[in-house]
N, C-alpha and C positions, 0 to 999 in steps of 0.2 A: 158090263161092264162096268165097277165103277174108283173111284179116284178118287185118294186122300179116306178113304176110309177104312177103320179096319170092322171086322165082322161081329164084333161080339158087340157092337153099340147098333144097332141092329136088332129090331124089337122080334123078329123072327129066331132071333137068337134068345128072344130074354129081355129083351133092354127096352121099355118102351118109351128111346127120348126121340130114335131117328127114325120116324115109318115110309116107306119104303114097299111101296104095293109089289109092286112086280118079285122085286125080292121075297115081299113076306107072304108071299105070293107060293112061290119055289119052294119057302120053304113048310111050309105045312104042308103042302105033296111029300117033305122027304128029301128033297135035294137038298141036302148043303152042302157048300163048300168049304172045305177047314183047313186046306194043304195049298199052299200058290207054290209055282214058280214065277221070275221073273230076272228078265235077258243081261241088267246092269243094277246098283243097288242104287242109285240116283235116279232124276227127275224124268230131266227128257232125253236122255234114252230109252230109258225100261217105257215110257208112252208112243214112242216113234217106233218103236218094236214091237209092243202094242196093236199100234193103228199101222202100220204095212206090213210088219207078219218077216218081218227080215232083221237080221242080227245088227246093230250100233256098227258094229265097226263100219259093218257095210254098205252103211246112211254116213260117214265121218260126223258120224256121234261117238266116241269113243268117252268125250265124258261131258259134265252138265256143261252148258246152257249159260251160262256167265248174267247179275241180272239184268236191266236192259239201261243204259247209259243215260242219263239226268233228259239228257239236251229233248231229247225222246214225248215229256211226256208234257215240255214248254207249251198255253194255251195261246194264241196269239187272240190280241187284244184288240 
């Protein structure tokens, strides 16, 4: 499983931009995934669904989680 990666950019699909040894080997063996189904159109719920095997609403994730507040990025001196 990869994240934020379109299959058209992989070297196994004819583009030398991104080399991924395992995915390139699968493509060389004839295994090419070109159709995908996801549970939600947004990032957080769909990632949680892929990692857990559950539908996002069952985990109270029917919408994406917003950005992290600025106060969480403060570095103490």
